[in-house]
C-alpha positions in Angstrom: -45.3 44.6 0.0 -47.6 42.4 -2.2 -46.3 44.1 -5.3 -42.7 43.4 -4.2 -43.6 39.7 -3.7 -45.2 39.4 -7.1 -42.2 41.1 -8.8 -39.8 38.8 -6.9 -41.8 35.7 -7.9 -41.9 36.9 -11.6 -38.2 37.4 -11.6 -37.5 34.0 -10.0 -39.6 31.8 -12.3 -37.5 32.3 -15.4 -34.3 31.5 -13.4 -35.9 28.3 -12.0 -37.1 27.3 -15.5 -33.6 27.9 -17.0 -32.0 25.8 -14.3 -34.5 23.0 -14.9 -33.8 23.2 -18.6 -30.1 23.1 -18.1 -30.4 20.2 -15.7 -32.6 18.3 -18.1 -30.2 18.9 -21.0 -27.4 17.6 -18.8 -29.4 14.4 -18.1 -30.1 13.9 -21.8 -26.4 14.2 -22.5 -25.6 11.7 -19.7 -28.1 9.2 -21.2 -25.9 9.1 -24.3 -22.9 7.9 -22.2 -20.5 10.6 -23.5 -17.4 9.0 -22.1 -18.1 5.7 -23.9 -19.2 7.7 -27.0 -15.8 9.4 -27.0 -14.2 6.0 -27.6 -16.7 5.4 -30.5 -15.7 8.8 -32.0 -12.0 8.1 -31.7 -12.4 4.6 -33.1 -14.5 5.6 -36.1 -12.3 8.6 -36.9 -9.1 6.5 -36.8 -10.7 3.8 -38.9 -12.0 6.3 -41.5 -8.5 7.8 -41.8 -6.8 4.4 -42.1 -9.3 3.3 -44.7 -9.1 6.4 -46.9 -7.4 5.5 -50.3 -7.4 9.1 -51.7 -7.0 12.6 -50.4 -8.7 12.9 -47.0 -12.2 14.5 -47.2 -12.4 16.1 -43.8 -16.1 17.1 -44.1 -17.1 13.6 -45.1 -15.1 12.1 -42.3 -16.7 14.5 -39.7 -20.1 13.6 -41.0 -19.4 9.8 -40.9 -18.0 10.1 -37.3 -21.0 12.3 -36.3 -23.4 9.7 -37.7 -21.7 6.9 -35.9 -21.7 8.9 -32.6 -25.4 9.6 -33.0 -26.3 6.0 -33.5 -24.1 5.0 -30.5 -25.7 7.6 -28.4 -29.1 6.5 -29.4 -28.3 2.9 -28.6 -27.0 3.9 -25.2 -30.2 5.7 -24.4 -32.5 2.9 -25.6 -30.4 0.4 -23.7 -30.9 2.4 -20.5 -34.7 2.5 -21.1 -34.7 -1.3 -21.2 -32.4 -1.7 -18.2 -33.7 1.1 -16.0 -35.0 -1.4 -13.3 -31.7 -3.3 -13.1 -29.8 -0.1 -13.1 -31.7 1.0 -10.0 -30.3 -2.1 -8.2 -26.6 -1.3 -8.8 -24.6 1.2 -6.8 -22.7 2.6 -9.8 -25.9 3.1 -12.0 -28.7 3.9 -9.6 -28.2 7.6 -9.9 -28.5 7.6 -13.7 -31.3 9.9 -15.0 -33.8 7.1 -15.6 -33.6 5.0 -12.3 -33.3 8.3 -10.3 -36.5 9.6 -11.9 -35.0 12.7 -13.5 -36.1 11.6 -17.0 -39.1 9.6 -17.8 -38.9 6.4 -19.9 -41.1 8.0 -22.6 -38.8 11.0 -22.9 -35.7 8.8 -23.1 -37.4 6.5 -25.7 -38.1 9.5 -28.0 -34.6 10.8 -27.5 -33.0 7.4 -28.3 -35.1 6.9 -31.4 -34.4 10.4 -32.7 -30.7 10.1 -32.2 -30.6 6.6 -33.9 -32.7 7.7 -36.8 -30.6 10.9 -37.3 -27.3 8.9 -37.2 -28.6 6.3 -39.7 -29.8 9.1 -42.0 -26.4 10.9 -41.9 -24.5 7.7 -42.6 -26.8 6.7 -45.5 -26.7 10.1 -47.2 -23.3 11.4 -46.3 -21.1 8.3 -45.9 -22.3 5.0 -47.6 -25.2 2.6 -47.5 -22.8 -0.1 -46.3 -21.8 2.1 -43.3 -25.4 2.8 -42.5 -26.3 -0.9 -42.7 -23.5 -1.8 -40.3 -24.8 0.9 -37.9 -28.3 -0.6 -38.2 -26.8 -4.0 -37.4 -25.1 -2.4 -34.4 -28.5 -1.3 -33.0 -30.1 -4.6 -33.7 -27.4 -6.7 -32.0 -27.0 -4.4 -29.1 -30.6 -3.8 -28.3 -32.5 -6.9 -29.5 -29.8 -9.6 -28.9 -27.2 -8.5 -26.4 -29.4 -6.5 -23.9 -31.9 -9.4 -23.1 -29.1 -11.9 -23.3 -27.2 -10.2 -20.5 -29.8 -11.6 -18.0 -29.4 -15.2 -19.3 -25.8 -16.2 -20.0 -22.2 -15.0 -19.6 -21.9 -15.5 -23.4 -23.5 -12.1 -23.7 -20.1 -10.6 -23.1 -18.9 -12.0 -26.4 -22.1 -11.0 -28.2 -21.9 -7.5 -26.8 -18.3 -7.1 -28.1 -19.7 -7.3 -31.7 -21.6 -3.9 -31.6 -18.7 -2.5 -29.6 -16.3 -3.3 -32.4 -18.6 -2.3 -35.3 -17.7 1.5 -35.1 -14.3 0.5 -36.4 -15.8 -1.1 -39.4 -18.3 1.7 -39.9 -15.5 4.2 -40.1 -13.5 2.1 -42.4 -16.4 1.4 -44.9 -17.4 5.1 -44.8 -14.2 5.9 -46.5 -13.2 2.6 -48.2 -16.7 1.6 -49.3 -15.9 -2.1 -48.6 -14.8 -4.2 -45.7 -11.5 -5.6 -47.0 -8.8 -7.1 -44.9 -7.8 -3.8 -43.3 -11.4 -3.2 -42.0 -11.7 -6.8 -40.8 -8.4 -6.4 -38.9 -9.5 -3.1 -37.2 -12.8 -4.7 -36.2 -11.0 -7.7 -34.8 -8.6 -5.5 -32.7 -11.5 -3.7 -31.0 -13.5 -6.9 -30.6 -10.6 -8.8 -28.8 -9.6 -5.7 -26.8 -13.0 -5.5 -25.2 -12.8 -8.8 -23.4 -9.9 -8.2 -21.0 -11.2 -4.6 -20.6 -14.6 -5.8 -19.5 -13.3 -8.7 -17.4 -11.5 -6.1 -15.3 -14.7 -4.0 -15.0 -16.9 -7.0 -14.2 -14.5 -8.1 -11.4 -14.5 -4.6 -9.9 -18.3 -4.3 -9.9 -19.1 -8.0 -9.4 -21.3 -7.3 -6.3 -23.4 -4.8 -8.3 -23.8 -7.3 -11.2 -24.8 -10.0 -8.7 -27.4 -7.8 -7.1 -28.9 -7.0 -10.5 -29.0 -10.7 -11.5 -26.5 -10.6 -14.4 -24.9 -14.0 -14.7 -21.4 -12.8 -15.7 -18.4 -14.9 -15.3 -17.4 -13.0 -12.2 -20.8 -13.8 -10.7 -21.2 -17.5 -11.6 -17.6 -18.1 -10.7 -16.9 -15.9 -7.7 -13.2 -17.0 -7.5 -12.6 -15.3 -10.8 -10.6 -18.2 -12.4 -12.8 -18.2 -15.6 -12.8 -14.4 -15.9 -9.0 -14.4 -15.6 -8.6 -17.1 -18.2 -10.8 -15.2 -20.6 -8.7 -12.0 -20.1 -5.5 -13.9 -20.8 -7.0 -15.8 -23.8 -8.2 -12.6 -25.6 -5.2 -10.5 -24.7 -3.0 -13.2 -26.2 -5.1 -13.4 -29.3 -5.0 -9.6 -29.6 -1.2 -9.5 -29.7 -0.7 -10.9 -33.2 -3.9 -9.5 -34.6 -2.9 -6.0 -33.8 0.1 -6.4 -36.0 -2.0 -7.3 -39.1 -2.5 -3.7 -40.3 1.2 -3.4 -40.5 1.7 -6.7 -42.2 -0.9 -6.0 -44.9 0.5 -2.5 -45.4 -2.4 -0.4 -44.1 0.3 1.1 -41.8 4.1 1.0 -41.7 6.4 -1.3 -39.6 6.7 1.2 -36.8 3.1 0.9 -35.7 3.6 -2.9 -35.8 6.4 -2.6 -33.3 4.2 -0.4 -31.1 1.4 -3.0 -31.3 3.8 -5.7 -30.1 5.0 -3.6 -27.1 1.5 -2.6 -26.2 0.1 -6.1 -26.6 2.8 -7.6 -24.5 2.1 -5.1 -21.7 -1.6 -5.8 -21.9 -1.0 -9.6 -21.8 1.3 -9.2 -18.8 -1.5 -7.3 -17.0 -4.0 -9.9 -17.9 -1.8 -12.7 -16.7 -1.2 -10.8 -13.4 -5.0 -10.5 -13.0 -5.6 -14.2 -13.7 -3.0 -15.2 -11.1 -4.0 -12.8 -8.3 -7.6 -12.0 -9.1 -7.7 -9.0 -6.8 -9.2 -5.5 -7.1 -5.7 -4.1 -7.4 -4.8 -6.4 -10.4 -8.2 -5.8 -12.0 -7.7 -2.1 -11.7 -4.3 -2.2 -13.3 -5.7 -4.3 -16.2 -8.6 -1.8 -16.6 -6.3 1.2 -16.8 -3.8 -0.6 -19.0 -6.6 -1.4 -21.4 -7.8 2.2 -21.4 -4.3 3.3 -22.4 -3.8 0.6 -25.0 -6.3 1.6 -27.6 -5.7 5.3 -28.0 -1.9 4.8 -28.2 -2.4 2.1 -30.8 -4.7 4.4 -32.9 -2.2 7.3 -32.7 0.6 5.0 -33.7 -1.3 3.7 -36.7 -2.4 7.1 -37.8 1.1 8.5 -37.6 2.5 5.5 -39.5 -0.2 5.2 -42.2 1.4 4.3 -45.6 
């Protein structure tokens, strides 16, 4: 009987260890915010393609996108190390690996630093020093400026949109090796797009942000008038800016028409949110913004000159 128990225990331990390892790996992946990173990958890949002036080098593009994704993943991990205490206060983030105690801050810190360093190395050696410098700037602004600023002022939303838009510029410079008007236009599109997108999110989760002590517009102005105004202002600014790649012949006229249609729809959703300021209107604006960017990228890619 004892021999059977020992054998059963011996057979169980490797299974338990394998499960723990699988669970820990899943938590490490979750720390990199893979859904958000998918947007980074799509943005940097589209921008690389649009910036390419010669025959497309698929391997170099894949390495540039991978480097950008590694930096973005590292930044996400390091941000969660810094915000683990406030994450524990919010319903939508309290079950993340750090506040839930499934990963220690030390483990996450090492993971974030390794991913960031790997991404910067890939960009510097396989893309361009300019692309690597922009990626380093993304880390600095996101972690040193934006993250602590979130607890002090609603202006942090605008500052946070800078590192959010830099993957477009990183992809462009990785293939183009300079910023140029096209790269600046792609950066501006993603920068402006983020504000109505985030205003919708901040309205839907305003109670969470209030509990965590983040002074967002939807917290300091509970009626939502200022958040609605910002959504309309930036959606209106996005409408003409999204046409610029077509005007400067990065893409053809067809994508310019698509940009006008998409921009008009997004502006309409922003105006509806500003007027009603309900969860329903915010949710429509959120999903509309989610649809906007990938369709615009696909139109531009298909219509590249």
